[in-house]
C-alpha positions as CSV (number, residue, x, y, z in Angstrom):
1,M,0.0,0.0,0.0
2,D,1.6,3.3,-1.1
3,G,1.1,6.6,0.6
4,T,-0.6,8.3,-2.3
5,K,-4.3,9.1,-2.1
6,K,-6.7,8.4,-4.9
7,S,-9.0,11.3,-5.8
8,P,-12.7,10.4,-5.5
9,P,-14.6,9.9,-8.8
10,P,-16.5,13.0,-10.0
11,P,-20.2,13.1,-9.0
12,P,-22.7,12.2,-11.8
13,L,-24.3,15.1,-13.6
14,S,-27.8,16.0,-12.4
15,P,-30.5,16.9,-15.0
16,S,-30.2,20.6,-14.1
17,S,-26.5,20.6,-14.7
18,S,-26.6,18.9,-18.1
19,P,-25.2,21.1,-20.9
20,S,-27.6,23.3,-22.9
21,P,-28.4,22.5,-26.5
22,S,-25.9,23.8,-29.0
23,R,-28.6,26.0,-30.6
24,S,-29.2,28.0,-27.4
25,P,-26.9,31.1,-27.1
26,G,-25.8,32.4,-23.7
27,V,-28.7,34.3,-22.3
28,S,-27.6,37.7,-21.1
29,L,-31.0,38.9,-20.2
30,H,-31.4,40.2,-16.6
31,P,-34.5,40.2,-14.3
32,S,-36.7,43.3,-14.2
33,S,-36.0,45.8,-11.5
34,P,-38.1,45.4,-8.4
35,R,-41.1,47.8,-8.4
36,K,-41.9,50.0,-5.4
37,N,-45.3,50.0,-4.0
38,P,-47.2,53.1,-5.3
39,S,-47.7,56.0,-2.8
40,K,-51.0,56.9,-1.3
41,S,-51.4,59.9,-3.7
42,T,-50.6,57.7,-6.7
43,K,-53.3,55.2,-5.7
44,I,-55.9,58.0,-5.3
45,L,-55.0,59.4,-8.7
46,R,-55.4,56.0,-10.3
47,R,-58.8,55.6,-8.7
48,V,-60.0,59.0,-9.9
49,R,-58.7,58.3,-13.4
50,S,-60.5,54.9,-13.4
51,V,-63.8,56.5,-12.4
52,F,-63.6,59.2,-15.1
53,R,-62.8,56.5,-17.7
54,S,-66.1,54.7,-16.8
55,F,-68.1,57.8,-17.9
56,P,-69.6,57.6,-21.4
57,I,-68.3,60.0,-24.0
58,I,-71.1,62.0,-25.5
59,T,-70.4,64.1,-28.7
60,P,-73.1,66.5,-29.7
61,A,-74.5,65.9,-33.2
62,A,-73.7,69.4,-34.3
63,C,-70.2,69.3,-33.1
64,K,-68.2,66.5,-34.7
65,F,-64.5,66.4,-34.5
66,P,-62.2,64.7,-37.0
67,V,-60.5,61.7,-35.4
68,S,-57.4,59.9,-36.6
69,L,-57.7,56.3,-35.5
70,H,-54.0,55.6,-36.0
71,N,-52.7,58.6,-34.0
72,Q,-54.7,58.7,-30.8
73,H,-51.6,58.9,-28.6
74,D,-49.6,62.0,-29.6
75,N,-46.0,62.1,-28.7
76,H,-46.2,58.4,-28.1
77,H,-46.7,58.7,-24.4
78,I,-49.8,58.4,-22.3
79,H,-49.9,60.4,-19.1
80,G,-49.5,58.1,-16.1
81,G,-48.3,55.2,-18.3
82,T,-45.1,53.2,-18.1
83,R,-43.2,52.4,-21.3
84,M,-42.7,48.6,-21.7
85,T,-41.4,46.4,-24.6
86,G,-44.0,44.0,-26.1
87,T,-43.2,41.2,-28.5
88,L,-45.7,39.0,-30.4
89,F,-44.0,35.9,-31.9
90,G,-44.9,32.4,-33.2
91,Y,-45.1,30.2,-36.2
92,R,-47.8,31.1,-38.7
93,K,-50.1,28.1,-38.0
94,T,-49.4,27.8,-34.3
95,R,-50.6,29.8,-31.4
96,I,-49.0,33.2,-31.0
97,N,-47.1,34.3,-27.8
98,L,-47.1,37.6,-26.1
99,A,-44.0,38.6,-24.1
100,I,-43.9,41.8,-22.0
101,Q,-40.5,43.1,-20.8
102,E,-39.4,46.1,-18.9
103,N,-36.9,46.6,-21.7
104,P,-35.4,44.4,-24.5
105,R,-32.6,43.3,-22.3
106,C,-34.8,42.1,-19.4
107,L,-36.4,38.7,-18.8
108,P,-40.1,38.7,-19.6
109,M,-42.3,39.8,-16.7
110,L,-45.3,38.3,-18.5
111,L,-45.5,35.6,-21.1
112,L,-48.9,34.5,-22.4
113,E,-49.8,31.9,-25.0
114,L,-52.8,33.0,-26.9
115,S,-55.3,30.6,-28.6
116,I,-55.4,32.7,-31.8
117,P,-53.0,31.4,-34.6
118,T,-50.2,33.8,-35.5
119,G,-51.4,34.1,-39.1
120,K,-54.9,35.0,-38.0
121,L,-53.7,37.8,-35.7
122,L,-51.4,39.2,-38.4
123,Q,-54.4,39.2,-40.7
124,E,-56.5,41.1,-38.2
125,M,-53.7,43.6,-37.6
126,G,-53.4,44.1,-41.4
127,L,-57.0,45.5,-41.3
128,G,-56.1,48.2,-38.9
129,L,-57.3,48.5,-35.3
130,V,-57.1,45.4,-33.0
131,R,-58.5,45.3,-29.5
132,I,-57.7,42.2,-27.4
133,A,-59.5,41.9,-24.1
134,M,-58.3,39.3,-21.5
135,E,-60.9,38.6,-18.8
136,C,-60.7,36.4,-15.7
137,E,-62.9,36.0,-12.6
138,K,-62.1,37.6,-9.3
139,R,-60.9,35.1,-6.7
140,S,-60.1,35.3,-3.0
141,G,-56.5,36.1,-2.3
142,K,-53.9,38.7,-3.3
143,T,-52.9,37.4,-6.7
144,K,-51.4,40.1,-8.9
145,L,-53.2,40.8,-12.1
146,V,-50.2,39.7,-14.3
147,D,-49.9,36.5,-12.2
148,E,-53.4,35.2,-13.1
149,P,-52.9,31.8,-14.8
150,I,-55.7,31.7,-17.4
151,W,-57.8,34.2,-19.2
152,T,-60.8,34.3,-21.6
153,M,-59.7,36.0,-24.7
154,Y,-61.7,38.4,-27.0
155,C,-60.4,39.9,-30.2
156,N,-62.4,42.8,-31.6
157,G,-65.4,41.7,-29.6
158,K,-65.3,38.0,-30.7
159,K,-64.5,35.3,-28.2
160,M,-61.3,33.6,-29.4
161,G,-60.7,31.0,-26.7
162,Y,-58.2,31.4,-23.9
163,G,-54.8,32.9,-23.0
164,V,-52.5,31.0,-20.6
165,K,-49.7,32.4,-18.6
166,R,-46.6,30.2,-18.6
167,E,-42.9,30.4,-17.7
168,P,-40.4,31.1,-20.5
169,T,-38.9,28.0,-22.1
170,D,-35.4,27.7,-23.5
171,D,-36.9,28.5,-26.9
172,D,-38.7,31.6,-25.6
173,L,-35.4,32.9,-24.1
174,Y,-33.6,32.1,-27.3
175,V,-36.0,34.4,-29.2
176,M,-35.7,37.1,-26.6
177,Q,-31.9,36.9,-26.7
178,M,-31.9,37.0,-30.5
179,L,-34.0,40.2,-30.3
180,H,-32.3,41.9,-27.4
181,A,-30.7,44.6,-29.6
182,I,-34.1,45.4,-31.3
183,S,-36.4,47.9,-29.7
184,M,-39.1,47.8,-32.4
185,G,-39.6,46.1,-35.7
186,A,-41.1,43.1,-37.5
187,G,-39.6,40.2,-39.3
188,V,-38.8,36.5,-39.3
189,L,-36.3,34.3,-37.6
190,P,-35.2,31.4,-39.8
191,A,-35.8,27.9,-38.4
192,S,-32.1,27.0,-38.7
193,N,-30.7,29.3,-36.0
194,E,-27.8,27.3,-34.9
195,N,-25.1,29.5,-36.4
196,K,-27.1,32.8,-36.4
197,S,-26.3,35.8,-34.3
198,S,-28.5,38.6,-33.2
199,D,-26.8,40.8,-35.9
200,E,-28.2,38.6,-38.5
201,V,-31.8,38.9,-37.4
202,I,-34.1,40.2,-40.2
203,D,-35.5,43.5,-38.9
204,T,-37.6,44.5,-41.9
205,A,-41.3,44.6,-42.4
206,V,-42.7,41.3,-43.6
207,T,-43.5,41.9,-47.3
208,S,-44.6,38.3,-48.0
209,P,-46.2,35.6,-46.0
210,P,-43.5,33.6,-44.1
211,T,-43.3,29.9,-44.4
212,D,-44.2,27.5,-41.6
213,G,-40.5,27.0,-40.9
214,E,-40.0,30.7,-40.0
215,L,-40.9,32.3,-36.7
216,T,-42.6,35.6,-37.2
217,Y,-42.1,38.4,-34.6
218,M,-43.3,41.9,-34.1
219,R,-41.9,44.1,-31.4
220,A,-43.0,47.6,-30.3
221,H,-43.1,50.0,-27.4
222,F,-46.2,49.6,-25.2
223,E,-47.6,52.0,-22.7
224,R,-48.8,50.2,-19.6
225,V,-51.6,52.0,-17.8
226,V,-52.8,50.6,-14.5
227,G,-56.4,51.5,-13.8
228,S,-56.7,49.5,-10.5
229,K,-55.6,46.2,-9.0
230,D,-58.1,44.5,-11.3
231,S,-57.4,46.3,-14.6
232,E,-54.4,47.1,-16.8
233,T,-54.1,48.2,-20.4
234,Y,-51.2,48.0,-22.8
235,Y,-51.3,50.4,-25.8
236,M,-48.9,49.8,-28.7
237,M,-47.2,53.0,-29.7
238,N,-46.5,53.5,-33.4
239,P,-43.1,55.0,-34.5
240,D,-43.0,58.6,-35.6
241,G,-44.7,59.1,-39.0
242,N,-46.0,55.6,-39.2
243,S,-49.7,54.8,-39.4
244,G,-49.3,51.1,-39.1
245,P,-51.5,48.7,-37.1
246,E,-52.6,49.9,-33.7
247,L,-53.0,47.3,-30.9
248,S,-54.5,47.6,-27.4
249,I,-54.6,44.7,-24.9
250,F,-56.9,45.0,-21.9
251,F,-56.6,42.8,-18.8
252,V,-59.5,42.9,-16.4
253,R,-60.8,40.8,-13.5
254,V,-64.6,40.7,-13.4
């Protein structure tokens, strides 16, 4: 017996420590900054604003004002709103996903899988105004609105199934990482992304229908307006001089 000690064998790899797939780049996204609780004066202001929004808007017949439907939010900022980054993405014949981030370099604070196919929503947006309403029932407890697990979805007044909140998968984070340098735009991500970098992302408007092998995305600034603990609205803000599709997403507990 010699005096040298044998090193113990290395421990087996656990599932969580297994290497990531080669197609997944290193994710450099960071968590959203913690939000402070609103002050008492802010809560009062939100309640007053919510009450006034519930009043009907009556326009006298003899006094009609011209309204531009695509430019309702001048200067691309809503008073009392918070600017967020919203991304719609998915394959054309599959369900579309909605990711809300504090900014393009943050992890999603909300990720919803909507029951409407990507191609169908793009078709609706091509017609102009799109209003998506997400409704859920009030329950006992102190669940935050964005933490509700399931929603009934309406698109332009028509019931379109459900929306489900879920945690980001590796594929979702891959998409967010590929788009981290893009603040707004629309395009496609090719199916074969193994050797692609974020600099190779196509950031041009989609001029022809993408094939099923391409993941379509649309990213824009959204203004988040909190009406109460049971209602929030996200307004898509159009770039300067662009009268493209306008999208509003309403979340409400009833």
